[in-house]
C-alpha positions in Angstrom: 2.6 -6.2 -14.0 2.3 -3.1 -11.8 1.9 -5.4 -8.8 5.6 -6.5 -8.8 6.5 -2.6 -9.0 9.8 -1.0 -9.3 12.0 1.1 -6.8 14.5 3.7 -6.9 16.2 1.9 -4.1 18.8 -0.5 -5.4 18.2 -3.4 -2.7 14.6 -2.9 -2.8 14.6 -3.1 -6.7 16.9 -6.2 -6.9 14.4 -8.2 -4.7 11.7 -6.8 -6.5 13.1 -8.3 -9.7 13.5 -11.7 -7.9 9.9 -11.1 -6.9 8.8 -10.5 -10.7 10.1 -14.1 -11.6 7.6 -15.8 -9.4 4.2 -16.8 -10.4 0.5 -15.4 -10.3 -1.1 -18.9 -8.9 -3.7 -18.6 -12.0 -4.2 -22.6 -11.8 -3.3 -23.2 -8.0 -5.0 -21.8 -4.8 -4.2 -23.3 -1.1 -2.4 -22.3 1.9 0.1 -25.4 1.7 2.8 -23.3 0.4 2.6 -20.4 2.4 2.4 -22.7 5.5 5.7 -24.4 4.4 7.2 -20.8 3.8 6.1 -19.7 7.3 7.2 -22.7 8.7 11.0 -22.1 7.3 10.8 -18.6 8.7 9.7 -19.8 12.5 6.1 -19.0 12.1 6.2 -15.5 12.3 2.0 -15.5 11.8 2.1 -17.1 15.6 3.4 -14.3 17.2 1.7 -11.1 16.4 -0.2 -8.7 18.4 -4.0 -9.0 18.4 -4.8 -9.1 14.8 -8.2 -7.6 13.2 -8.6 -9.5 9.8 -10.9 -8.1 7.3 -12.4 -9.6 4.1 -15.0 -8.2 1.7 -15.6 -7.3 -2.1 -15.2 -3.7 -1.3 -14.9 -1.3 1.5 -12.4 -3.9 3.4 -9.4 -1.3 3.0 -11.2 1.6 4.0 -12.6 -0.4 7.2 -9.1 -1.1 7.8 -8.1 2.5 7.4 -10.7 3.2 9.8 -9.4 0.8 12.4 -5.9 2.0 12.1 -6.8 5.8 12.8 -9.1 4.7 15.8 -6.7 2.6 17.3 -3.9 5.1 16.8 -6.2 7.9 18.3 -6.4 5.9 21.4 -2.5 6.0 21.6 -1.9 2.5 20.1 0.9 1.3 18.0 -0.6 0.0 14.9 0.8 -2.5 12.2 -1.4 -2.5 8.8 -1.0 -4.8 5.7 -3.2 -3.4 2.8 -3.0 -4.1 -0.9 -2.9 -3.6 -3.7 0.0 -0.7 -3.5 -0.9 2.3 -5.5 2.7 4.0 -6.3 5.2 2.2 -4.0 5.2 -1.1 -3.0 6.2 -0.1 0.4 2.8 0.8 1.1 1.9 -2.7 1.7 3.5 -2.9 5.1 3.0 -0.3 7.7 4.9 -0.7 11.0 3.8 0.9 14.1 2.2 3.6 11.7 5.0 4.2 9.5 5.7 3.0 5.9 8.2 0.2 5.9 11.5 1.9 5.1 13.5 0.9 1.9 16.7 -1.1 3.9 13.9 -3.0 5.7 11.7 -4.1 3.3 14.8 -5.0 1.1 16.2 -7.1 3.8 12.6 -8.8 4.7 12.0 -9.9 0.9 15.6 -11.4 0.7 15.1 -13.4 3.8 12.0 -14.9 2.5 13.2 -15.5 -0.8 16.5 -17.0 0.7 14.3 -19.2 2.9 12.6 -20.5 -0.1 15.8 -21.3 -1.9 17.7 -22.9 0.7 15.6 -25.9 0.6 13.4 -27.5 -2.2 11.7 -24.7 -3.7 8.0 -24.4 -2.7 7.0 -22.6 -5.6 5.8 -19.4 -3.6 4.1 -16.7 -5.3 4.5 -13.0 -5.5 1.5 -12.6 -2.9 3.0 -15.5 -0.5 6.2 -14.0 -0.3 4.8 -10.7 0.3 2.4 -12.1 3.1 5.4 -13.9 4.7 7.3 -10.6 4.8 4.5 -9.0 6.2 4.0 -11.4 9.1 7.9 -11.2 9.5 7.8 -7.5 9.7 4.9 -7.6 12.2 6.3 -10.5 14.5 9.7 -8.3 15.0 8.3 -4.8 15.6 6.9 -3.9 18.8 3.1 -2.8 18.4 -0.4 -3.4 20.1 -2.5 -4.4 17.2 -2.4 -5.6 13.7 -4.9 -4.5 11.2 -4.5 -7.3 8.0 -6.4 -6.8 4.9 -7.5 -10.2 3.1 -6.1 -10.2 -0.6 -8.2 -12.3 -2.8 -11.3 -14.2 -1.4 -10.2 -15.1 2.0 -10.7 -19.1 2.8 -7.7 -19.4 0.5 -5.9 -16.0 0.8 -2.1 -16.3 1.9 -3.1 -14.0 5.1 -5.5 -16.9 6.2 -3.2 -18.7 8.3 -3.7 -16.3 11.6 -4.5 -18.9 14.2 -6.3 -16.6 17.1 -7.1 -13.2 15.5 -8.8 -10.7 18.1 -11.8 -10.4 15.6 -12.5 -11.2 12.2 -14.7 -9.0 9.6 -16.4 -9.1 6.4 -17.5 -5.7 4.5 -19.5 -5.8 1.4 -20.8 -8.6 -0.9 -20.3 -8.5 -4.4 -19.1 -10.3 -7.8 -16.0 -9.7 -8.6 -12.4 -12.0 -9.3 -14.7 -14.6 -11.0 -11.9 -16.7 -12.2 -10.6 -17.6 -8.6 -13.7 -17.0 -6.5 -16.4 -18.8 -8.8 -14.2 -21.3 -10.5 -16.0 -24.7 -10.0 -14.8 -26.8 -6.9 -16.5 -29.9 -5.2 -18.7 -29.1 -2.4 -18.7 -25.3 -3.3 -22.1 -23.3 -3.4 -23.6 -23.0 -6.6 -25.4 -19.4 -6.2 -22.7 -16.8 -6.9 -23.4 -14.7 -3.9 -23.3 -17.9 -1.7 -20.0 -18.9 -3.3 -18.6 -15.3 -2.6 -19.8 -15.4 1.0 -18.6 -18.9 1.7 -15.3 -17.6 0.7 -15.0 -14.5 2.6 -16.2 -16.2 5.7 -13.5 -18.9 5.5 -11.0 -16.4 7.5 -13.7 -17.0 10.6 -11.8 -18.7 13.8 -13.1 -20.6 16.5 -13.8 -18.3 19.5 -13.2 -15.4 17.3 -16.0 -12.8 16.8 -17.2 -12.3 13.1 -18.6 -8.9 12.6 -20.6 -8.5 9.3 -23.2 -6.3 7.6 -26.3 -7.7 6.6 -26.6 -9.7 3.2 -28.9 -11.5 1.0 -30.5 -14.8 2.7 -28.2 -17.2 0.6 -25.1 -15.1 1.6 -25.9 -15.7 5.5 -27.0 -19.0 5.0 -23.1 -19.9 4.3 -22.0 -17.6 6.7 -24.0 -19.0 9.5 -22.6 -22.5 8.3 -19.2 -21.5 9.3 -19.6 -19.6 12.3 -21.1 -22.5 14.5 -18.0 -22.1 16.6 -17.6 -18.4 16.8 -20.0 -15.2 18.1 -21.6 -13.7 14.7 -22.4 -10.1 14.9 -24.4 -8.9 12.3 -25.7 -5.6 11.5 -29.4 -4.6 11.7 -29.5 -8.0 14.4 -26.8 -7.2 16.7 -25.4 -3.9 15.8 -27.0 -1.0 14.1 -26.0 2.0 12.4 -28.1 5.0 10.8 -26.2 7.3 8.6 -27.8 10.8 8.4 -25.8 14.3 9.7 -23.8 12.0 12.0 -23.6 8.1 12.4 -25.7 6.9 15.3 -24.6 3.7 16.2 -26.0 1.5 18.9 -25.8 -1.9 19.9 -26.1 -4.0 23.5 -23.4 -1.7 25.2 -25.2 1.4 24.3 -25.6 4.2 21.9 -23.0 6.3 20.2 -23.2 9.5 17.9 -20.1 9.6 16.1 -18.9 12.1 13.3 -19.1 11.6 9.5 -15.9 10.5 8.2 -13.7 13.3 5.7 -13.5 10.6 3.0 -16.6 11.3 0.3 -19.4 9.1 -0.1 -22.1 7.4 2.1 -20.6 4.4 1.9 -17.3 5.7 3.8 -19.9 6.2 6.6 -21.1 2.6 6.3 -17.4 1.3 6.3 -16.3 3.6 9.5 -19.8 2.2 11.4 -18.3 -1.7 10.6 -15.0 -0.5 12.0 -16.7 0.8 15.4 -18.9 -2.6 15.4 -15.6 -4.7 15.1 -14.0 -2.4 18.2 -16.7 -2.9 20.3 -17.4 -6.6 19.8 -13.8 -8.0 20.6 -12.3 -7.8 24.0 -8.6 -7.8 23.3 -8.1 -3.8 23.1 -10.3 -1.0 24.7 -10.9 1.8 22.4 -12.9 4.9 23.9 -16.1 6.8 22.1 -13.6 9.6 21.8 -10.9 7.8 20.0 -13.5 6.3 17.8 -14.5 9.8 16.7 -11.2 11.2 16.5 -10.2 8.4 14.0 -13.0 8.5 12.1 -12.4 12.5 11.5 -8.7 11.9 10.7 -8.9 9.0 8.6 -7.3 9.0 5.1 -7.1 6.4 2.4 -6.3 7.5 -1.5 -7.9 7.0 -4.5 -11.3 6.3 -2.8 -13.4 9.0 -4.3 -10.3 11.3 -3.5 -10.5 14.9 -4.6 -7.1 15.1 -6.0 -4.9 18.4 -4.8 -3.3 20.9 -7.1 -0.4 19.2 -8.6 1.2 18.8 -12.2 -1.6 16.7 -13.6 -4.7 18.9 -12.4 -2.9 22.1 -13.5 -4.0 20.6 -17.0 -7.7 21.2 -16.2 -7.8 24.2 -13.7 -10.5 25.6 -12.2 -12.6 22.4 -11.7 -12.9 19.5 -9.0 -11.1 16.2 -10.1 -12.2 12.9 -8.2 -10.1 9.7 -8.2 -11.7 6.1 -7.8 -10.0 3.0 -8.3 -13.2 1.2 -7.8 -13.9 -1.3 -10.8 -16.8 -3.5 -10.1 -20.5 -2.8 -9.9 -20.7 -2.7 -6.2 -17.9 0.3 -6.6 -20.0 1.6 -9.6 -23.3 1.9 -7.2 -20.8 3.7 -4.4 -19.7 6.2 -6.8 -23.1 6.8 -8.4 -24.3 7.7 -4.8 -22.0 10.0 -4.6 -22.9 11.9 -7.7 -26.3 11.4 -7.6 -27.2 15.2 -6.8 -24.4 16.6 -8.3 -24.0 18.4 -11.9 -22.9 15.8 -14.4 -19.1 14.9 -14.9 -16.7 13.8 -17.3 -15.5 10.4 -17.1 -11.7 9.6 -17.5 -11.9 5.5 -17.5 -9.3 2.8 -17.7 -10.2 -0.8 -17.0 -8.6 -4.2 -17.2 -9.8 -6.4 -19.9 -11.1 -9.1 -17.4 -13.4 -6.4 -15.6 -17.1 -5.8 -16.5 -17.0 -2.7 -18.9 -20.1 -1.6 -17.6 -19.3 -1.8 -14.1 -19.1 2.0 -13.6 -20.8 3.3 -16.6 -23.9 1.7 -16.3 -24.6 3.1 -12.7 -23.6 6.8 -13.9 -26.3 6.7 -16.8 -27.1 10.2 -17.2 -24.8 11.8 -14.9 -21.9 11.9 -17.3 -20.7 14.7 -19.9 -18.3 12.8 -21.9 -16.9 9.6 -21.6 -12.7 9.1 -22.5 -10.9 5.9 -22.2 -7.4 5.5 -21.4 -5.1 2.5 -20.8 -4.7 0.9 -17.2 -1.0 1.0 -17.2 0.9 -2.0 -17.5 -1.9 -4.4 -17.9 -4.6 -5.6 -20.8 -7.1 -3.1 -21.1 -10.7 -2.7 -22.5 -10.8 -0.8 -25.7 -13.2 2.2 -26.4 -15.7 0.0 -28.4 -16.1 -2.0 -25.1 -17.5 0.8 -23.4 -19.9 2.0 -26.2 -22.4 -0.4 -25.4 -22.8 0.9 -22.2 -23.4 4.4 -22.8 -25.1 6.6 -25.5 -22.5 9.1 -25.3 -19.2 9.3 -27.5 -16.3 7.3 -26.5 -13.2 8.9 -27.1 -9.7 7.3 -26.8 -6.6 9.1 -25.4 -2.9 7.9 -25.0 -3.0 8.9 -21.4 -4.9 10.8 -18.4 -3.2 13.9 -19.1 -4.1 14.1 -22.9 -8.0 13.4 -21.8 -7.6 16.3 -19.3 -6.2 18.7 -21.9 -9.2 17.8 -24.6 -12.2 18.3 -22.0 -14.4 21.2 -22.6 -13.9 24.2 -20.2 -16.9 23.6 -17.7 -17.8 20.4 -15.5 -16.0 18.3 -12.9 -14.0 14.7 -13.7 -14.1 11.4 -12.3 -10.8 9.2 -13.1 -12.2 5.5 -12.5 -12.0 1.8 -13.5 -8.7 0.5 -12.1 -6.5 0.8 -9.2 -3.4 0.5 -11.5 -5.0 3.6 -13.3 -5.2 5.3 -9.8 -1.6 4.6 -8.7 -0.4 6.3 -12.0 -2.4 9.3 -11.7 -1.4 9.9 -8.0 2.3 9.6 -9.2 1.9 12.0 -12.0 0.1 14.6 -9.5 3.1 14.0 -7.1 0.7 12.7 -4.7 2.6 9.4 -3.4 0.9 7.9 -0.2 2.7 7.9 2.9 
């Protein structure tokens, strides 16, 4: 699987090969194994700088990015943990502003895997070993803050062992990863969105503020039940943001007018506003309005409505804009559709994992497409062209890869490549835009 990755560095490649032998916990979920593994490593998760822990169906990675850039604009050293990587596994671990170096990464992964092998095999997954390595790196490298993105859900995600975060947050809520997050479980809410909210809000800790958007009533009921011992700061109740020519933000502390982000899409301004609310409702670190504005302007986050630069891949379809987005669920589809609502129709090149909804991107873009080309999702089982045909009136054409699809396009019209972060990573690598 692409998650397990490859590397040109022999030491990293050796450890990634060991990681590749581990499980993806399709039937096992829980915190017992990550807790046991961290105990063997001296509990690094208990020795971190102030932690900002962010969950959500979509937008959590972008929210983490805005937090990082605003904190750095304040002159602070920031560790960040995001997922998945797009091209290089190193993207998952950023130490004091810089992607982890290969030698350091190889040593950390070896230490975690060796700690597991030194006693009874705990049976950790790829994700649990990765999380343990992240906590080791963060605990040993001086910094002023940590920004940690939840991987899957929240309640049982491997990152959910942080004892006392500075703040927790939830971005958008939607239906995704149903096999994990909607599996039957005694005591879990029956309503799908309520269940998702219950899972995400599981990152709440007593005394630590939880900052969220506003959600439907069934979701907020679940969050309320889990925040009885924590301040819960909700959009349109405790903080407010209006997005127009700028971000007009206000809360009990006062009002701010902040710039729109460079990242494309109305939803990115919403994510930036959430990041502002997080920083203004925690007490561990002071960030000035000037640093917030600077961070919002500077923030970059690949494969989220990213306009590709000139490169080997874009040269195959010259004189047109080529957009890249890793979105793959209905919530992401709606965000993409809002971005293209006022533009001319685009050509869609889509590759999507077979366990995702094939209409998630196509249905919101109805009437905004010139053509639909289907490509594989590299390294994974992907939807076939006929799976997409039921969701569009346009002909659906198959291609072996994005390069072939680009070459076959008619000469007019911009392009959107979407449907999978795995596809997005392959596109960035082919276009020589490796995230740094």
